Backbone as CSV, one residue per row, in Angstrom:
resi,resn,N_x,N_y,N_z,CA_x,CA_y,CA_z,C_x,C_y,C_z
1,UNK,94.839,99.037,185.994,94.156,99.746,184.944,95.098,99.800,183.737
2,UNK,94.557,99.629,182.500,95.417,99.689,181.311,95.971,101.096,181.125
3,UNK,97.046,101.160,180.371,97.687,102.465,180.183,97.005,103.250,179.068
4,UNK,97.174,104.579,179.122,96.626,105.447,178.080,97.544,105.380,176.859
5,UNK,97.106,105.958,175.764,97.886,105.895,174.521,99.278,106.506,174.659
6,UNK,99.436,107.714,175.241,100.791,108.269,175.377,101.695,107.412,176.260
7,UNK,101.162,106.873,177.352,101.972,106.021,178.224,102.301,104.700,177.531
8,UNK,101.355,104.153,176.795,101.575,102.913,176.058,102.672,103.120,175.011
9,UNK,102.693,104.306,174.389,103.718,104.608,173.392,105.104,104.677,174.033
10,UNK,105.153,105.053,175.300,106.432,105.109,176.004,106.797,103.774,176.628
11,UNK,105.920,102.772,176.529,106.229,101.436,177.019,105.658,101.110,178.382
12,UNK,104.871,101.972,178.969,104.285,101.708,180.281,103.146,100.711,180.141
13,UNK,103.129,99.708,181.005,102.098,98.681,180.953,100.791,99.170,181.551
14,UNK,100.862,100.076,182.496,99.639,100.604,183.102,99.900,102.012,183.632
15,UNK,98.817,102.720,183.885,98.921,104.051,184.485,97.689,104.259,185.367
16,UNK,97.752,105.265,186.231,96.653,105.508,187.166,96.015,106.859,186.889
17,UNK,94.708,106.915,187.161,93.970,108.160,186.989,94.467,109.154,188.031
18,UNK,94.662,110.372,187.599,95.170,111.420,188.483,94.062,111.874,189.433
19,UNK,94.382,112.041,190.711,93.380,112.564,191.643,93.072,114.041,191.359
20,UNK,93.992,114.761,190.727,93.781,116.176,190.416,92.890,116.355,189.184
21,UNK,93.042,115.454,188.170,92.282,115.560,186.917,91.808,114.154,186.564
22,UNK,90.557,113.862,186.849,90.055,112.495,186.686,89.963,112.059,185.224
23,UNK,90.183,112.960,184.277,90.114,112.593,182.866,91.480,112.183,182.326
24,UNK,92.562,112.436,183.097,93.902,112.094,182.636,94.626,111.277,183.696
25,UNK,95.691,110.608,183.234,96.488,109.814,184.172,97.524,110.714,184.856
26,UNK,98.161,110.171,185.853,99.137,110.924,186.638,100.276,111.412,185.740
27,UNK,100.794,110.557,184.878,101.927,110.912,184.014,101.556,112.013,183.025
28,UNK,100.341,111.957,182.448,99.904,112.995,181.498,99.706,114.332,182.207
29,UNK,99.209,114.303,183.450,99.039,115.543,184.208,100.410,116.120,184.535
30,UNK,101.358,115.269,184.986,102.686,115.722,185.358,103.417,116.340,184.167
31,UNK,103.297,115.722,182.943,104.008,116.247,181.762,103.140,117.217,180.950
32,UNK,101.961,117.540,181.480,101.035,118.504,180.869,100.673,118.111,179.424
33,UNK,100.407,116.831,179.241,100.014,116.317,177.915,98.504,116.269,177.811
34,UNK,98.019,116.674,176.653,96.581,116.524,176.405,96.385,115.246,175.591
35,UNK,95.174,114.806,175.458,94.886,113.615,174.662,95.036,112.328,175.432
36,UNK,95.010,112.389,176.734,95.091,111.178,177.538,93.753,110.452,177.457
37,UNK,93.814,109.178,177.166,92.580,108.398,177.036,92.533,107.266,178.054
38,UNK,92.977,107.568,179.261,93.012,106.555,180.304,91.614,106.032,180.629
39,UNK,90.594,106.849,180.477,89.223,106.418,180.756,88.499,105.951,179.497
40,UNK,89.213,105.896,178.395,88.577,105.527,177.129,88.194,106.787,176.370
41,UNK,87.657,106.610,175.212,87.279,107.750,174.380,85.891,108.254,174.761
42,UNK,85.766,109.567,174.794,84.456,110.160,175.077,83.628,110.161,173.797
43,UNK,82.352,110.447,173.927,81.467,110.501,172.760,81.915,111.599,171.801
44,UNK,82.371,112.727,172.346,82.843,113.830,171.498,84.095,113.412,170.726
45,UNK,85.004,112.688,171.390,86.213,112.223,170.712,85.872,111.220,169.600
46,UNK,84.920,110.359,169.879,84.517,109.368,168.869,83.883,110.073,167.671
47,UNK,83.041,111.081,167.937,82.449,111.849,166.830,83.528,112.563,166.023
48,UNK,84.502,113.134,166.713,85.601,113.833,166.037,86.390,112.852,165.154
49,UNK,86.682,111.695,165.675,87.403,110.673,164.895,86.570,110.259,163.685
50,UNK,85.269,110.107,163.887,84.378,109.746,162.775,84.365,110.806,161.685
51,UNK,84.323,112.088,162.109,84.353,113.182,161.126,85.678,113.200,160.368
52,UNK,86.764,113.004,161.085,88.079,112.979,160.430,88.166,111.814,159.434
53,UNK,87.629,110.675,159.839,87.639,109.507,158.950,86.829,109.785,157.689
54,UNK,85.651,110.368,157.841,84.808,110.692,156.680,85.484,111.712,155.772
55,UNK,86.121,112.708,156.390,86.814,113.732,155.607,87.949,113.108,154.797
56,UNK,88.735,112.257,155.438,89.840,111.602,154.734,89.326,110.659,153.649
57,UNK,88.232,109.986,153.930,87.640,109.087,152.938,87.204,109.863,151.695
58,UNK,86.598,111.026,151.902,86.176,111.865,150.770,87.390,112.362,149.983
59,UNK,88.457,112.736,150.690,89.679,113.176,150.006,90.283,112.048,149.177
60,UNK,90.299,110.841,149.743,90.841,109.685,149.019,90.030,109.430,147.754
61,UNK,88.709,109.467,147.860,87.861,109.246,146.683,88.087,110.321,145.623
62,UNK,88.218,111.566,146.055,88.455,112.657,145.098,89.797,112.472,144.393
63,UNK,90.821,112.098,145.155,92.133,111.872,144.548,92.117,110.678,143.599
64,UNK,91.406,109.611,143.985,91.308,108.448,143.097,90.615,108.822,141.793
65,UNK,89.586,109.659,141.867,88.892,110.113,140.661,89.829,110.954,139.796
66,UNK,90.596,111.840,140.436,91.562,112.644,139.682,92.602,111.753,139.002
67,UNK,93.061,110.746,139.720,94.036,109.810,139.144,93.428,109.099,137.949
68,UNK,92.184,108.666,138.085,91.507,107.976,136.980,91.408,108.884,135.755
69,UNK,91.023,110.128,135.966,90.903,111.086,134.858,92.271,111.317,134.221
70,UNK,93.292,111.481,135.044,94.637,111.727,134.521,95.190,110.509,133.781
71,UNK,94.879,109.300,134.275,95.326,108.094,133.574,94.646,107.975,132.216
72,UNK,93.368,108.313,132.152,92.659,108.278,130.870,93.265,109.296,129.908
73,UNK,93.596,110.476,130.417,94.219,111.504,129.579,95.586,111.033,129.094
74,UNK,96.362,110.425,129.984,97.680,109.917,129.619,97.571,108.849,128.538
75,UNK,96.619,107.950,128.685,96.413,106.904,127.682,96.036,107.520,126.335
76,UNK,95.148,108.505,126.349,94.745,109.174,125.113,95.933,109.867,124.459
77,UNK,96.752,110.548,125.261,97.922,111.241,124.714,98.945,110.259,124.148
78,UNK,99.119,109.127,124.806,100.045,108.113,124.280,99.563,107.574,122.942
79,UNK,98.255,107.351,122.828,97.705,106.880,121.552,97.911,107.924,120.460
80,UNK,97.643,109.184,120.799,97.844,110.261,119.827,99.303,110.335,119.398
81,UNK,100.190,110.244,120.365,101.620,110.305,120.071,102.016,109.168,119.139
82,UNK,101.516,107.973,119.394,101.821,106.818,118.548,101.277,107.032,117.134
83,UNK,100.039,107.519,117.021,99.448,107.752,115.701,100.225,108.808,114.923
84,UNK,100.628,109.878,115.607,101.397,110.921,114.924,102.762,110.398,114.492
85,UNK,103.377,109.569,115.325,104.669,108.993,114.951,104.515,108.101,113.723
86,UNK,103.469,107.254,113.726,103.231,106.388,112.572,102.964,107.216,111.316
87,UNK,102.213,108.288,111.469,101.927,109.154,110.325,103.216,109.801,109.817
88,UNK,104.055,110.241,110.731,105.326,110.841,110.351,106.199,109.823,109.612
89,UNK,106.233,108.588,110.095,107.043,107.555,109.447,106.504,107.238,108.057
90,UNK,105.181,107.226,107.893,104.609,106.995,106.558,105.002,108.123,105.616
91,UNK,104.970,109.347,106.119,105.338,110.495,105.286,106.807,110.418,104.889
92,UNK,107.673,110.100,105.842,109.107,110.013,105.554,109.384,108.892,104.566
93,UNK,108.735,107.737,104.764,108.990,106.604,103.867,108.521,106.882,102.444
94,UNK,107.582,107.783,102.266,107.084,108.131,100.929,107.752,109.385,100.376
95,UNK,108.632,109.958,101.154,109.320,111.158,100.699,108.439,112.390,100.707
96,UNK,107.412,112.382,101.547,106.481,113.511,101.628,106.840,114.329,102.859
97,UNK,106.937,115.636,102.688,107.287,116.488,103.826,106.141,117.396,104.260
98,UNK,104.936,117.121,103.766,103.774,117.933,104.100,102.644,116.999,104.545
99,UNK,102.092,117.230,105.727,101.040,116.351,106.243,99.778,116.415,105.396
100,UNK,99.483,117.577,104.842,98.297,117.690,103.983,98.465,116.834,102.735
101,UNK,99.675,116.812,102.205,99.966,115.971,101.034,99.818,114.495,101.402
102,UNK,100.316,114.115,102.587,100.185,112.731,103.043,98.713,112.359,103.191
103,UNK,97.909,113.246,103.783,96.473,112.982,103.929,95.820,112.778,102.567
104,UNK,96.179,113.609,101.598,95.606,113.492,100.257,95.989,112.153,99.621
105,UNK,97.263,111.766,99.734,97.733,110.502,99.150,97.030,109.319,99.815
106,UNK,96.922,109.333,101.141,96.265,108.229,101.847,94.781,108.164,101.510
107,UNK,94.144,109.310,101.340,92.731,109.337,100.969,92.549,108.728,99.576
108,UNK,93.427,109.075,98.648,93.352,108.509,97.298,93.569,106.998,97.325
109,UNK,94.525,106.549,98.127,94.775,105.107,98.227,93.570,104.383,98.811
110,UNK,92.933,104.974,99.805,91.749,104.357,100.409,90.613,104.276,99.397
111,UNK,90.453,105.320,98.589,89.410,105.304,97.556,89.703,104.239,96.507
112,UNK,90.974,104.093,96.117,91.346,103.056,95.152,91.060,101.668,95.718
113,UNK,91.385,101.459,96.974,91.139,100.160,97.609,89.642,99.872,97.670
114,UNK,88.852,100.878,97.978,87.396,100.709,98.028,86.849,100.359,96.649
115,UNK,87.345,101.033,95.619,86.910,100.716,94.248,87.312,99.294,93.874
116,UNK,88.520,98.894,94.274,88.982,97.535,93.968,88.085,96.497,94.644
117,UNK,87.736,96.748,95.887,86.874,95.804,96.614,85.478,95.741,96.012
118,UNK,84.969,96.866,95.572,83.610,96.882,95.019,83.547,96.177,93.673
119,UNK,84.647,96.150,92.939,84.649,95.468,91.637,85.074,94.016,91.755
120,UNK,85.535,93.615,92.909,85.971,92.234,93.115,84.765,91.307,93.022
121,UNK,84.900,90.233,92.261,83.795,89.302,92.049,84.037,88.067,92.905
122,UNK,83.036,87.737,93.678,83.120,86.526,94.485,82.708,85.335,93.636
123,UNK,83.315,84.194,93.851,82.944,83.018,93.063,81.506,82.612,93.374
124,UNK,80.786,82.208,92.335,79.404,81.780,92.520,79.400,80.316,92.923
125,UNK,78.471,80.001,93.822,78.364,78.624,94.294,76.973,78.119,93.955
126,UNK,76.919,76.903,93.534,75.625,76.314,93.226,75.125,75.536,94.431
127,UNK,73.830,75.275,94.448,73.235,74.501,95.525,73.812,73.096,95.552
128,UNK,74.092,72.557,94.395,74.639,71.204,94.325,76.008,71.119,94.996
129,UNK,76.793,72.192,94.906,78.118,72.161,95.531,78.012,72.177,97.049
130,UNK,76.880,72.635,97.570,76.685,72.659,99.016,76.141,71.347,99.550
131,UNK,75.546,70.554,98.679,74.962,69.293,99.114,76.058,68.276,99.381
132,UNK,75.834,67.395,100.344,76.847,66.374,100.636,76.855,65.302,99.547
133,UNK,77.749,64.400,99.730,77.878,63.270,98.812,76.521,62.579,98.672
134,UNK,76.179,62.189,97.469,74.863,61.584,97.229,74.704,60.244,97.930
135,UNK,75.781,59.624,98.377,75.699,58.342,99.080,75.435,58.520,100.573
136,UNK,75.430,59.758,101.048,75.225,60.007,102.470,73.763,59.760,102.823
137,UNK,73.530,59.030,103.914,72.173,58.724,104.360,71.832,59.672,105.511
138,UNK,70.993,60.659,105.179,70.634,61.665,106.164,69.827,61.085,107.311
139,UNK,69.025,60.108,107.051,68.178,59.545,108.104,69.007,58.925,109.220
140,UNK,70.242,58.551,108.935,71.086,57.937,109.956,71.611,58.962,110.961
141,UNK,71.505,60.232,110.675,72.033,61.253,111.584,71.048,61.630,112.685
142,UNK,69.822,61.192,112.580,68.806,61.546,113.564,68.452,60.318,114.388
143,UNK,68.770,60.297,115.675,68.566,59.115,116.504,67.094,58.773,116.724
144,UNK,66.185,59.715,116.487,64.770,59.451,116.757,64.090,58.795,115.561
145,UNK,64.826,58.458,114.576,64.227,57.817,113.414,64.390,58.663,112.183
146,UNK,63.912,58.170,111.046,64.078,58.901,109.797,63.257,60.191,109.809
147,UNK,63.777,61.192,109.116,63.059,62.456,108.978,61.901,62.268,108.016
148,UNK,60.792,62.810,108.400,59.606,62.699,107.572,59.179,64.112,107.183
149,UNK,59.048,64.400,105.886,58.634,65.743,105.479,57.292,66.158,106.070
150,UNK,56.407,65.199,106.317,55.106,65.563,106.878,55.244,66.084,108.311
151,UNK,56.256,65.601,109.048,56.496,66.090,110.404,56.885,67.571,110.366
152,UNK,57.771,67.922,109.453,58.168,69.325,109.326,56.999,70.174,108.846
153,UNK,56.150,69.589,108.014,54.979,70.314,107.538,54.014,70.566,108.697
154,UNK,53.857,69.564,109.590,52.997,69.729,110.765,53.537,70.818,111.691
155,UNK,54.850,70.949,111.745,55.472,71.964,112.599,55.464,73.328,111.912
156,UNK,54.887,73.393,110.737,54.735,74.635,109.986,56.088,75.214,109.547
157,UNK,57.084,74.356,109.403,58.402,74.806,108.977,58.361,75.253,107.530
158,UNK,57.693,74.476,106.700,57.668,74.791,105.278,56.875,76.060,104.992
159,UNK,55.855,76.336,105.767,55.040,77.528,105.536,55.813,78.798,105.892
160,UNK,56.752,78.677,106.832,57.505,79.843,107.271,58.642,80.186,106.316
161,UNK,59.044,79.253,105.503,60.187,79.467,104.625,59.767,79.267,103.179
162,UNK,60.677,79.499,102.311,60.348,79.452,100.889,60.181,78.023,100.392
163,UNK,59.693,77.917,99.179,59.499,76.618,98.533,60.843,75.945,98.312
164,UNK,61.901,76.722,98.191,63.227,76.144,97.986,63.606,75.213,99.122
165,UNK,63.169,75.530,100.338,63.467,74.676,101.472,62.819,73.319,101.292
166,UNK,61.617,73.292,100.811,60.920,72.024,100.589,61.678,71.211,99.553
167,UNK,62.068,71.849,98.478,62.791,71.146,97.417,64.126,70.655,97.942
168,UNK,64.827,71.504,98.659,66.128,71.127,99.201,65.982,69.941,100.149
169,UNK,64.967,69.989,101.012,64.753,68.908,101.963,64.438,67.606,101.233
170,UNK,63.612,67.679,100.223,63.252,66.470,99.476,64.463,65.906,98.731
171,UNK,65.354,66.767,98.291,66.574,66.289,97.638,67.449,65.565,98.641
172,UNK,67.545,66.102,99.855,68.406,65.501,100.866,67.842,64.200,101.410
173,UNK,66.571,64.206,101.749,65.972,63.071,102.443,65.315,62.099,101.474
174,UNK,64.723,62.622,100.467,63.989,61.777,99.532,62.504,62.021,99.686
175,UNK,61.707,61.487,98.781,60.258,61.742,98.825,59.568,61.128,100.019
């Protein structure tokens, strides 16, 4: 017969069921040890192990959630610390010793930058500058044959878009 857990822990290869206590082995009865599993686990023991496993699993999940919350808090605090340090360095580099003064100066600078961007003029582009070289043959780019304006008209492309598309297409492909 295989040995029980306590006997196996002591190195015994096998043990025998005690004639005095059929639920324990001779060695466990002699040393008055409880928890002998020489006959295997009972249904009550299996249920107890299952409950302990579920309890530990719930504790692990709760601790993992706490760790997640604490890590998020730590990350937030590190970001705040970095932002405050950067703000302090900006104040020191400008010779400002008051955070309210620094906020006012930065707000004014942001407003100036916004005004500068709003008055900035983008270069105007003409349609001709977007067109390719006049020697380019557009029909060669389509393997199914030359583009036909009537095909696009049948597909209702021109009706969905402005007249400029028709003019642009005719300039590119030709009449």
